[in-house]
C-alpha positions as CSV (number, residue, x, y, z in Angstrom):
1,X,18.6,-55.9,22.6
2,X,22.4,-55.1,22.7
3,X,23.2,-51.9,24.6
4,X,25.7,-50.7,21.9
5,X,23.4,-51.7,18.9
6,X,22.3,-49.0,16.6
7,X,18.8,-50.2,17.2
8,X,18.8,-49.6,21.0
9,X,20.3,-46.1,20.4
10,X,17.5,-45.3,18.0
11,X,14.8,-46.6,20.4
12,X,16.3,-44.7,23.2
13,X,16.2,-41.5,21.1
14,X,12.6,-41.9,20.0
15,X,11.2,-42.6,23.4
16,X,13.2,-39.4,24.7
17,X,11.7,-37.5,21.5
18,X,8.1,-38.9,22.3
19,X,8.3,-37.8,26.0
20,X,9.3,-34.5,25.0
21,X,6.5,-34.1,22.2
22,X,4.1,-35.3,24.9
23,X,5.2,-32.8,27.7
24,X,5.4,-29.8,25.1
25,X,2.0,-30.8,23.7
26,X,0.3,-30.9,27.1
27,X,1.9,-27.7,28.1
28,X,0.7,-25.8,24.8
29,X,-2.8,-27.1,25.1
30,X,-2.9,-25.9,28.8
31,X,-1.6,-22.6,28.0
32,X,-4.5,-22.1,25.2
33,X,-7.2,-23.2,27.7
34,X,-7.8,-27.0,26.8
35,X,-7.8,-29.9,28.9
36,X,-6.3,-33.0,27.2
37,X,-6.1,-36.7,27.1
38,X,-3.3,-38.7,25.6
39,X,-4.3,-41.9,24.0
40,X,-1.4,-44.2,24.7
41,X,-1.5,-47.9,24.8
42,X,-1.4,-49.9,28.0
43,X,2.5,-49.9,27.8
44,X,2.9,-46.2,27.3
45,X,3.6,-46.4,23.6
46,X,1.5,-44.4,21.2
47,X,-1.7,-46.4,20.3
48,X,-2.5,-47.4,16.7
49,X,-4.8,-44.8,14.8
50,X,-4.3,-41.2,13.7
51,X,-5.7,-39.5,17.0
52,X,-3.1,-39.5,19.7
53,X,-4.6,-36.5,21.8
54,X,-8.2,-35.4,22.4
55,X,-8.3,-31.7,23.8
56,X,-11.4,-30.1,25.0
57,X,-12.3,-26.6,26.1
58,X,-15.6,-25.0,27.2
59,X,-16.4,-21.7,25.1
60,X,-17.8,-19.6,27.8
61,X,-18.1,-16.4,25.9
62,X,-20.5,-17.9,23.4
63,X,-22.5,-20.3,25.4
64,X,-21.8,-21.9,28.8
65,X,-23.1,-25.1,27.3
66,X,-20.8,-24.9,24.1
67,X,-17.5,-27.2,24.1
68,X,-14.9,-27.6,21.5
69,X,-13.3,-30.7,20.9
70,X,-10.0,-31.1,19.0
71,X,-8.4,-34.5,17.6
72,X,-4.8,-34.1,17.4
73,X,-1.8,-36.2,16.0
74,X,1.5,-35.5,17.9
75,X,4.7,-35.7,16.1
76,X,8.2,-35.5,17.1
77,X,10.9,-34.2,14.6
78,X,8.9,-35.3,11.8
79,X,6.5,-33.1,9.8
80,X,3.0,-34.2,9.2
81,X,2.1,-35.5,5.7
82,X,-0.8,-34.7,3.7
83,X,-2.1,-38.3,4.0
84,X,-2.2,-37.9,7.9
85,X,-4.1,-34.7,7.5
86,X,-6.6,-36.5,5.3
87,X,-7.0,-39.1,8.0
88,X,-7.4,-36.7,10.8
89,X,-10.1,-35.0,8.8
90,X,-11.8,-38.6,8.3
91,X,-11.6,-39.2,12.0
92,X,-13.5,-36.0,12.7
93,X,-16.4,-37.5,10.6
94,X,-16.1,-40.8,12.5
95,X,-16.3,-39.2,16.1
96,X,-19.2,-40.2,18.0
97,X,-20.4,-37.8,20.7
98,X,-22.5,-38.9,23.6
99,X,-24.0,-37.3,26.6
100,X,-24.7,-38.9,30.1
101,X,-24.8,-38.0,33.7
102,X,-22.6,-38.8,36.8
103,X,-24.3,-38.7,40.2
104,X,-22.7,-39.1,43.6
105,X,-24.6,-39.4,47.0
106,X,-22.7,-39.5,50.3
107,X,-21.8,-43.2,51.3
108,X,-23.1,-44.7,48.1
109,X,-21.3,-45.6,44.8
110,X,-21.3,-43.2,42.2
111,X,-23.5,-43.6,39.2
112,X,-22.5,-42.9,35.7
113,X,-25.1,-43.5,32.8
114,X,-24.4,-42.7,29.2
115,X,-27.1,-42.3,26.9
116,X,-27.1,-43.8,23.3
117,X,-30.0,-41.7,21.6
């Protein structure tokens, strides 16, 4: 990749925009009371698929066991299309929620068990 090439310039600009969008999204979600997980590829780029971020928060006022899960697509300098909104709605229906336990006993390995029923 040539340093002066148009491709290299656009790539650097896109990476900078992506980083800012990641930081801004995490900041806003934290202010709203959510914990978030970004779903990037191993190389740090956005992974394939419509869901880029999963946000979770407990709804203490209603019920201490109730949680809210939000599937987000992160965009930078581009408006979300109607097609992308349809894909997000479909992703919500495809989501699989399981339950499990994590146990730790001093001096022993932690045990994590996830149930499928």
